[in-house]
N, C-alpha and C positions, 0 to 999 in steps of 0.2 A: 383431920381425916380419920375415918373409921378404920379399925384394924382389918386386915385382909382376912376374909373368911376362907378357911380351909376345911376340907372334909374328905371322906372317902368317895371314890368314884361310884361305888356300889350304892351309897346313900343318895348320890345325885340321881342315879337311875330310878331308885324307888320314888324319890320326890317327883321326878318327871312323870312317872307312871300315874301318881295320884293327883298331880297338878299343884304347883305352888299357889298360895293365895295371891301374891303379887310378884310377878317375874320382873327382874331387872331388864331394861331395854337391851335388845340384842339384835344382831343380823342373822341369827339362827332361825331355821324353820321350826314349826311346832313338833315335827318328828325327829328333831336333832337335840342332843344334849348340849347345853352351854358349858364349855370348858373354861372360857374366859370371856368377859365382856365388861366394857366400861365406856363412858363418854370421854372424849378427848376434845371437848368443846362442842361444836354443833354436830360433830360426827361421832360415830361409834367405831370401836374396834372389837371384833368378836372372833373367837375360835370355837368351831362347832364340830361335834362328832356325831356320826350316824348312830342310831340306836343299837346297831349290831357290832359296834367296835369291839375288837378283841385282838389277841396277838396275830390271828390269821385272816381277819376280814374287817370290813368297815372302812369308812372314810373320815378324814379330818380336813377341815377347811379353815382358811384364814379369810376374813372379810373386813372391809373398811369402807365407810361412807356414811351418808345420811340415813336416818331410820327408813327402812323399807326400800332403800335405793343404794345398794353397795356399788361403789366405784371400782373396788378391787375385790375379786373373789377368786381365790387361788386354792387349788386342791391337788396336792401331790404328796401322798403319805410317804412314798419312798425317799423323798428329799427333805422330809421334816425330821428335825433333830431336837433333842432335849438336853437340858443341863441344869445343874443346881449350884448354889453358892452356900458357903457356911460363913457366917459373920459372928462377931462377938454379940451375944444376946439375940441371935436370930439367924436368918438364912433366907434363901429365895430360890426361884426356879424360873426357867424360860423355855419357850418353844420357838425354834427357828424354822421359818418357811423360806426356802431358797428357790428363786426363779431367775435363772441366768446369773448375772452379776449382782442382783438385788436380793437382800435378805430382809424379811419382816420378822421381828423378834418381839413376841408378846412376853412380858415379864412381870413378876411380883416379887417383892422382897421386904423384909423388916429387919431393922437393926437397932441396937441400943444406941441412943444418942441422936439418931436421925429419923427414927420412926419408920413409916411405911413408904414404899415407892412402888409404883405400878404404871404400866403403859405399853407403848409400842415404840421400838427403835427401828429405823430404816437405815440399812447399810448398803453401800455400793462398793464392790471390791474390797470389803472389810473396813471401809471408812464410813463413819457416822454421817449420814445426810440429814437426819431429823430424829428427834426424840419427842414423842408426844405423850406427856404424862397424863394419867387418868385424872379427870376433874371430879369424878364421882368415885365412891368406893367401888372397887372392882368386885365382880362376882367371879371367883376363880377356883378351879379345880386343878390348875397347873401344879404339878408336884410329882414326887416319886411314885405315889399310889397310882395315879393316872398313867404315868410313863410305863410302869410295869404292866398294868391292865391292858394297855394298847400296844405294848412292845415297841415303843418309840425308841429308836436308836440314840445312843449318846452322841452329843455334839462334839466333834473333834476340834472345833474352833473355839478359842477363848472368847468370852463376851464379858466386857466390863460394864457393870451397872452404871448407866448414865446418871 
């Protein structure tokens, strides 16, 4: 598995403006920034931000499904939370999208001895229902730079890396 790509959110917006040579498949529209995307088999999981995302405006969406046909599309920035991990030789971050008793958590992590992990975990009432690991290297901007840029609140619920 290739290492998780990280970078600044500002660099992502610059690349989006000039257009990348080859974009990773995602469920984001052309006018959205890809914050996270990967294949979890025949389906994709994507986190998309509007081009105007900032501490005071913009939207953030979680989408899951077949290419060009999301089965789940959820957008509620007020209920989206962020978190980070520190590991020996690495770390990670996640975004939690909460919809009633269900949480969709997109995550990326790297650690010494076990390498990289990324995917989406689905929890109901705090219990893991499913963990869908990325089968392709994720395209990810999930991390403290993005959390600060978009003013995503800290997650007050613990999330254990699956």
